[in-house]
Jmol script that loads the backbone (N, CA, C; Angstrom):
load data "model"
ATOM      1  N   MET A   1     -63.020  -7.081 -98.722  1.00  0.00           N
ATOM      2  CA  MET A   1     -62.689  -8.008 -97.948  1.00  0.00           C
ATOM      3  C   MET A   1     -63.271  -8.516 -97.014  1.00  0.00           C
ATOM      4  N   ALA A   2     -63.498 -10.050 -97.065  1.00  0.00           N
ATOM      5  CA  ALA A   2     -64.458 -10.875 -96.188  1.00  0.00           C
ATOM      6  C   ALA A   2     -63.956 -11.083 -94.930  1.00  0.00           C
ATOM      7  N   LYS A   3     -64.656 -10.702 -93.768  1.00  0.00           N
ATOM      8  CA  LYS A   3     -64.449 -11.021 -92.455  1.00  0.00           C
ATOM      9  C   LYS A   3     -64.212 -12.598 -92.244  1.00  0.00           C
ATOM     10  N   LYS A   4     -63.604 -12.966 -91.250  1.00  0.00           N
ATOM     11  CA  LYS A   4     -63.224 -14.488 -91.028  1.00  0.00           C
ATOM     12  C   LYS A   4     -64.634 -15.024 -90.129  1.00  0.00           C
ATOM     13  N   GLY A   5     -65.231 -16.341 -90.592  1.00  0.00           N
ATOM     14  CA  GLY A   5     -66.499 -16.540 -89.826  1.00  0.00           C
ATOM     15  C   GLY A   5     -66.197 -17.192 -88.852  1.00  0.00           C
ATOM     16  N   ASN A   6     -67.426 -17.675 -87.906  1.00  0.00           N
ATOM     17  CA  ASN A   6     -67.294 -18.029 -86.488  1.00  0.00           C
ATOM     18  C   ASN A   6     -67.098 -19.692 -86.616  1.00  0.00           C
ATOM     19  N   ARG A   7     -67.264 -20.108 -87.939  1.00  0.00           N
ATOM     20  CA  ARG A   7     -67.569 -21.534 -88.118  1.00  0.00           C
ATOM     21  C   ARG A   7     -66.078 -22.213 -88.041  1.00  0.00           C
ATOM     22  N   ILE A   8     -65.915 -23.132 -87.397  1.00  0.00           N
ATOM     23  CA  ILE A   8     -64.738 -24.078 -87.644  1.00  0.00           C
ATOM     24  C   ILE A   8     -64.816 -25.384 -87.560  1.00  0.00           C
ATOM     25  N   GLN A   9     -63.740 -25.910 -88.277  1.00  0.00           N
ATOM     26  CA  GLN A   9     -63.920 -27.594 -88.669  1.00  0.00           C
ATOM     27  C   GLN A   9     -63.196 -28.126 -87.251  1.00  0.00           C
ATOM     28  N   VAL A  10     -64.011 -29.293 -86.571  1.00  0.00           N
ATOM     29  CA  VAL A  10     -63.493 -29.930 -85.571  1.00  0.00           C
ATOM     30  C   VAL A  10     -63.659 -31.329 -85.733  1.00  0.00           C
ATOM     31  N   ILE A  11     -62.770 -32.043 -85.008  1.00  0.00           N
ATOM     32  CA  ILE A  11     -63.093 -33.635 -85.211  1.00  0.00           C
ATOM     33  C   ILE A  11     -63.405 -34.162 -83.947  1.00  0.00           C
ATOM     34  N   LEU A  12     -64.105 -35.257 -84.079  1.00  0.00           N
ATOM     35  CA  LEU A  12     -64.776 -36.040 -83.083  1.00  0.00           C
ATOM     36  C   LEU A  12     -64.203 -37.245 -82.913  1.00  0.00           C
ATOM     37  N   GLU A  13     -64.046 -37.810 -81.941  1.00  0.00           N
ATOM     38  CA  GLU A  13     -63.227 -38.971 -81.538  1.00  0.00           C
ATOM     39  C   GLU A  13     -63.871 -39.912 -80.663  1.00  0.00           C
ATOM     40  N   CYS A  14     -64.210 -41.270 -80.745  1.00  0.00           N
ATOM     41  CA  CYS A  14     -64.937 -41.962 -79.981  1.00  0.00           C
ATOM     42  C   CYS A  14     -64.296 -42.328 -78.725  1.00  0.00           C
ATOM     43  N   THR A  15     -64.906 -42.097 -77.521  1.00  0.00           N
ATOM     44  CA  THR A  15     -64.185 -42.098 -76.264  1.00  0.00           C
ATOM     45  C   THR A  15     -64.118 -43.748 -75.643  1.00  0.00           C
ATOM     46  N   GLU A  16     -65.303 -44.416 -76.309  1.00  0.00           N
ATOM     47  CA  GLU A  16     -65.314 -45.886 -75.681  1.00  0.00           C
ATOM     48  C   GLU A  16     -64.289 -46.630 -76.493  1.00  0.00           C
ATOM     49  N   HIS A  17     -64.212 -46.456 -77.640  1.00  0.00           N
ATOM     50  CA  HIS A  17     -63.165 -46.975 -78.496  1.00  0.00           C
ATOM     51  C   HIS A  17     -61.692 -47.156 -77.919  1.00  0.00           C
ATOM     52  N   LYS A  18     -61.250 -45.902 -77.407  1.00  0.00           N
ATOM     53  CA  LYS A  18     -59.954 -45.926 -76.922  1.00  0.00           C
ATOM     54  C   LYS A  18     -59.763 -46.754 -75.749  1.00  0.00           C
ATOM     55  N   GLU A  19     -60.834 -46.752 -74.601  1.00  0.00           N
ATOM     56  CA  GLU A  19     -60.730 -47.354 -73.565  1.00  0.00           C
ATOM     57  C   GLU A  19     -60.881 -48.866 -73.792  1.00  0.00           C
ATOM     58  N   SER A  20     -61.471 -49.245 -74.983  1.00  0.00           N
ATOM     59  CA  SER A  20     -61.604 -50.960 -75.278  1.00  0.00           C
ATOM     60  C   SER A  20     -60.428 -51.724 -75.682  1.00  0.00           C
ATOM     61  N   GLY A  21     -59.210 -50.819 -76.108  1.00  0.00           N
ATOM     62  CA  GLY A  21     -58.249 -51.431 -76.391  1.00  0.00           C
ATOM     63  C   GLY A  21     -58.331 -52.180 -78.036  1.00  0.00           C
ATOM     64  N   MET A  22     -59.284 -52.158 -78.699  1.00  0.00           N
ATOM     65  CA  MET A  22     -59.614 -52.544 -79.893  1.00  0.00           C
ATOM     66  C   MET A  22     -58.549 -51.506 -81.192  1.00  0.00           C
ATOM     67  N   PRO A  23     -58.186 -52.295 -81.792  1.00  0.00           N
ATOM     68  CA  PRO A  23     -57.238 -51.580 -83.085  1.00  0.00           C
ATOM     69  C   PRO A  23     -58.362 -50.605 -83.843  1.00  0.00           C
ATOM     70  N   GLY A  24     -57.773 -49.538 -84.428  1.00  0.00           N
ATOM     71  CA  GLY A  24     -58.398 -48.514 -85.182  1.00  0.00           C
ATOM     72  C   GLY A  24     -59.145 -47.298 -84.485  1.00  0.00           C
ATOM     73  N   THR A  25     -59.593 -46.405 -84.972  1.00  0.00           N
ATOM     74  CA  THR A  25     -60.262 -45.492 -84.404  1.00  0.00           C
ATOM     75  C   THR A  25     -61.579 -44.801 -85.109  1.00  0.00           C
ATOM     76  N   SER A  26     -62.494 -44.441 -84.424  1.00  0.00           N
ATOM     77  CA  SER A  26     -64.083 -44.101 -84.936  1.00  0.00           C
ATOM     78  C   SER A  26     -63.759 -42.511 -85.011  1.00  0.00           C
ATOM     79  N   ARG A  27     -63.613 -41.792 -86.008  1.00  0.00           N
ATOM     80  CA  ARG A  27     -63.675 -40.334 -86.196  1.00  0.00           C
ATOM     81  C   ARG A  27     -64.518 -39.793 -86.858  1.00  0.00           C
ATOM     82  N   TYR A  28     -65.143 -38.540 -86.697  1.00  0.00           N
ATOM     83  CA  TYR A  28     -66.186 -37.758 -87.579  1.00  0.00           C
ATOM     84  C   TYR A  28     -65.596 -36.373 -87.537  1.00  0.00           C
ATOM     85  N   VAL A  29     -65.791 -35.696 -88.911  1.00  0.00           N
ATOM     86  CA  VAL A  29     -65.255 -34.554 -89.136  1.00  0.00           C
ATOM     87  C   VAL A  29     -66.675 -33.584 -89.349  1.00  0.00           C
ATOM     88  N   THR A  30     -66.632 -32.392 -88.545  1.00  0.00           N
ATOM     89  CA  THR A  30     -67.844 -31.580 -88.669  1.00  0.00           C
ATOM     90  C   THR A  30     -67.467 -30.221 -88.211  1.00  0.00           C
ATOM     91  N   LYS A  31     -68.530 -29.505 -88.436  1.00  0.00           N
ATOM     92  CA  LYS A  31     -68.285 -27.909 -88.206  1.00  0.00           C
ATOM     93  C   LYS A  31     -69.028 -27.340 -86.991  1.00  0.00           C
ATOM     94  N   LYS A  32     -68.367 -26.278 -86.291  1.00  0.00           N
ATOM     95  CA  LYS A  32     -69.207 -25.761 -85.065  1.00  0.00           C
ATOM     96  C   LYS A  32     -69.093 -24.148 -85.154  1.00  0.00           C
ATOM     97  N   ASN A  33     -70.049 -23.673 -84.497  1.00  0.00           N
ATOM     98  CA  ASN A  33     -69.810 -22.080 -84.398  1.00  0.00           C
ATOM     99  C   ASN A  33     -69.179 -21.837 -83.150  1.00  0.00           C
ATOM    100  N   LYS A  34     -67.899 -21.194 -83.158  1.00  0.00           N
ATOM    101  CA  LYS A  34     -67.331 -21.288 -81.962  1.00  0.00           C
ATOM    102  C   LYS A  34     -67.679 -20.077 -80.937  1.00  0.00           C
ATOM    103  N   LYS A  35     -68.894 -19.418 -81.468  1.00  0.00           N
ATOM    104  CA  LYS A  35     -69.337 -18.319 -80.441  1.00  0.00           C
ATOM    105  C   LYS A  35     -70.622 -18.906 -79.838  1.00  0.00           C
ATOM    106  N   ASN A  36     -71.344 -19.803 -80.445  1.00  0.00           N
ATOM    107  CA  ASN A  36     -72.120 -20.410 -79.735  1.00  0.00           C
ATOM    108  C   ASN A  36     -72.227 -21.536 -78.768  1.00  0.00           C
ATOM    109  N   THR A  37     -70.766 -22.240 -79.216  1.00  0.00           N
ATOM    110  CA  THR A  37     -70.321 -23.385 -78.570  1.00  0.00           C
ATOM    111  C   THR A  37     -69.094 -23.391 -78.508  1.00  0.00           C
ATOM    112  N   PRO A  38     -68.495 -22.614 -77.335  1.00  0.00           N
ATOM    113  CA  PRO A  38     -67.036 -22.289 -76.935  1.00  0.00           C
ATOM    114  C   PRO A  38     -66.453 -23.390 -76.275  1.00  0.00           C
ATOM    115  N   ASP A  39     -67.328 -24.341 -75.887  1.00  0.00           N
ATOM    116  CA  ASP A  39     -66.451 -25.386 -75.088  1.00  0.00           C
ATOM    117  C   ASP A  39     -66.425 -26.550 -76.099  1.00  0.00           C
ATOM    118  N   ARG A  40     -65.813 -27.969 -75.611  1.00  0.00           N
ATOM    119  CA  ARG A  40     -65.519 -28.944 -76.467  1.00  0.00           C
ATOM    120  C   ARG A  40     -66.962 -29.664 -76.660  1.00  0.00           C
ATOM    121  N   MET A  41     -67.315 -29.890 -78.111  1.00  0.00           N
ATOM    122  CA  MET A  41     -68.359 -30.839 -78.396  1.00  0.00           C
ATOM    123  C   MET A  41     -68.415 -32.272 -77.909  1.00  0.00           C
ATOM    124  N   GLU A  42     -69.605 -32.723 -77.298  1.00  0.00           N
ATOM    125  CA  GLU A  42     -69.888 -34.093 -76.999  1.00  0.00           C
ATOM    126  C   GLU A  42     -71.088 -34.740 -77.569  1.00  0.00           C
ATOM    127  N   ILE A  43     -70.998 -35.365 -78.649  1.00  0.00           N
ATOM    128  CA  ILE A  43     -72.212 -35.854 -79.554  1.00  0.00           C
ATOM    129  C   ILE A  43     -72.087 -37.290 -79.411  1.00  0.00           C
ATOM    130  N   LYS A  44     -73.346 -38.175 -79.346  1.00  0.00           N
ATOM    131  CA  LYS A  44     -73.531 -39.503 -79.629  1.00  0.00           C
ATOM    132  C   LYS A  44     -73.661 -39.631 -81.224  1.00  0.00           C
ATOM    133  N   LYS A  45     -72.709 -40.575 -81.780  1.00  0.00           N
ATOM    134  CA  LYS A  45     -72.445 -40.925 -83.063  1.00  0.00           C
ATOM    135  C   LYS A  45     -72.402 -42.384 -83.086  1.00  0.00           C
ATOM    136  N   TYR A  46     -72.428 -42.900 -84.459  1.00  0.00           N
ATOM    137  CA  TYR A  46     -72.186 -44.535 -84.730  1.00  0.00           C
ATOM    138  C   TYR A  46     -71.026 -44.760 -84.514  1.00  0.00           C
ATOM    139  N   ASN A  47     -70.411 -45.853 -83.926  1.00  0.00           N
ATOM    140  CA  ASN A  47     -69.240 -46.338 -84.076  1.00  0.00           C
ATOM    141  C   ASN A  47     -69.206 -47.608 -84.968  1.00  0.00           C
ATOM    142  N   PRO A  48     -68.977 -47.834 -86.055  1.00  0.00           N
ATOM    143  CA  PRO A  48     -68.893 -48.829 -87.099  1.00  0.00           C
ATOM    144  C   PRO A  48     -67.882 -50.113 -86.693  1.00  0.00           C
ATOM    145  N   ILE A  49     -66.923 -49.907 -86.005  1.00  0.00           N
ATOM    146  CA  ILE A  49     -66.311 -50.931 -85.553  1.00  0.00           C
ATOM    147  C   ILE A  49     -66.864 -51.461 -84.132  1.00  0.00           C
ATOM    148  N   LEU A  50     -67.298 -50.817 -82.951  1.00  0.00           N
ATOM    149  CA  LEU A  50     -68.109 -51.420 -82.139  1.00  0.00           C
ATOM    150  C   LEU A  50     -69.673 -51.855 -82.486  1.00  0.00           C
ATOM    151  N   LYS A  51     -70.021 -51.356 -83.653  1.00  0.00           N
ATOM    152  CA  LYS A  51     -71.497 -51.528 -84.116  1.00  0.00           C
ATOM    153  C   LYS A  51     -72.511 -50.917 -83.076  1.00  0.00           C
ATOM    154  N   ARG A  52     -72.309 -49.879 -82.267  1.00  0.00           N
ATOM    155  CA  ARG A  52     -73.528 -49.449 -81.637  1.00  0.00           C
ATOM    156  C   ARG A  52     -73.180 -47.690 -81.661  1.00  0.00           C
ATOM    157  N   MET A  53     -74.159 -47.062 -81.091  1.00  0.00           N
ATOM    158  CA  MET A  53     -73.713 -45.680 -80.850  1.00  0.00           C
ATOM    159  C   MET A  53     -72.885 -45.185 -79.562  1.00  0.00           C
ATOM    160  N   THR A  54     -71.862 -44.663 -79.695  1.00  0.00           N
ATOM    161  CA  THR A  54     -70.990 -43.960 -78.519  1.00  0.00           C
ATOM    162  C   THR A  54     -70.961 -42.616 -78.649  1.00  0.00           C
ATOM    163  N   VAL A  55     -70.340 -42.355 -77.506  1.00  0.00           N
ATOM    164  CA  VAL A  55     -69.888 -40.720 -77.273  1.00  0.00           C
ATOM    165  C   VAL A  55     -68.743 -40.354 -77.874  1.00  0.00           C
ATOM    166  N   HIS A  56     -68.910 -39.396 -78.642  1.00  0.00           N
ATOM    167  CA  HIS A  56     -67.672 -39.137 -79.512  1.00  0.00           C
ATOM    168  C   HIS A  56     -67.280 -37.579 -78.896  1.00  0.00           C
ATOM    169  N   LYS A  57     -66.240 -37.142 -78.518  1.00  0.00           N
ATOM    170  CA  LYS A  57     -65.801 -35.731 -77.899  1.00  0.00           C
ATOM    171  C   LYS A  57     -64.925 -35.160 -79.140  1.00  0.00           C
ATOM    172  N   GLU A  58     -64.689 -33.725 -78.990  1.00  0.00           N
ATOM    173  CA  GLU A  58     -64.156 -32.855 -79.783  1.00  0.00           C
ATOM    174  C   GLU A  58     -62.423 -33.270 -79.454  1.00  0.00           C
ATOM    175  N   ILE A  59     -61.667 -33.260 -80.308  1.00  0.00           N
ATOM    176  CA  ILE A  59     -60.060 -33.400 -80.312  1.00  0.00           C
ATOM    177  C   ILE A  59     -59.520 -32.150 -80.924  1.00  0.00           C
ATOM    178  N   LYS A  60     -58.403 -31.854 -80.163  1.00  0.00           N
ATOM    179  CA  LYS A  60     -57.437 -31.121 -80.930  1.00  0.00           C
ATOM    180  C   LYS A  60     -56.824 -31.421 -81.907  1.00  0.00           C
TER     181      LYS A  60
END
end "model"
wireframe off; spacefill off
backbone 0.3
color backbone group
């Protein structure tokens, strides 16, 4: 029987897009190791609607 791994799938959502009030959302799906990164992730990713790099935070 295989044991459950530490890698989980997380969704990253743009923080600046929410504040701008523009329609739509910028989201990315990625994986993280919950033992190495127990806190919520915060990564700079490209937002195609705003056409620039923005901060994306992990959502539940």
